[in-house]
C-alpha positions in Angstrom: 19.4 1.4 -24.7 20.2 -2.2 -24.9 20.1 -2.2 -28.7 22.5 0.8 -28.8 25.1 -1.0 -26.7 24.8 -4.0 -29.1 25.4 -1.7 -32.0 28.4 -0.1 -30.2 29.8 -3.5 -29.3 29.5 -4.8 -32.9 31.1 -1.6 -34.2 33.9 -1.9 -31.6 34.4 -5.6 -32.6 34.6 -4.6 -36.3 37.2 -1.9 -35.5 39.2 -4.3 -33.4 39.1 -6.9 -36.2 40.3 -4.3 -38.7 43.1 -3.2 -36.4 44.3 -6.8 -36.0 44.2 -7.2 -39.8 46.2 -4.0 -40.1 48.8 -5.2 -37.6 49.2 -8.5 -39.5 49.6 -6.6 -42.7 52.3 -4.3 -41.2 54.1 -7.4 -39.7 54.1 -9.1 -43.1 55.3 -5.9 -44.8 58.2 -5.6 -42.4 59.1 -9.3 -42.9 59.0 -8.8 -46.6 61.1 -5.7 -46.5 63.7 -7.4 -44.3 63.8 -10.4 -46.7 64.2 -8.1 -49.7 67.0 -6.3 -47.9 68.9 -9.5 -47.0 68.4 -10.8 -50.5 69.7 -7.6 -52.1 72.7 -7.6 -49.7 73.5 -11.3 -50.7 73.1 -10.5 -54.4 75.5 -7.5 -54.1 78.1 -9.6 -52.2 77.8 -12.2 -54.9 78.4 -9.7 -57.7 81.3 -8.2 -55.7 82.9 -11.7 -55.3 82.3 -12.4 -59.0 84.0 -9.2 -60.1 87.0 -9.8 -57.9 87.5 -13.5 -58.7 
């Protein structure tokens, strides 16, 4: 019984570690998407200003 709880605990730890990794990946993806959006907006404003000037 004790060995089984150890196996369950290690499996739970691995799952938790994987979930934390996934959370970090999602956070980085969101940050990258926001950065790309801001960059594209700035580039489009720059092209609009270049066309009108």
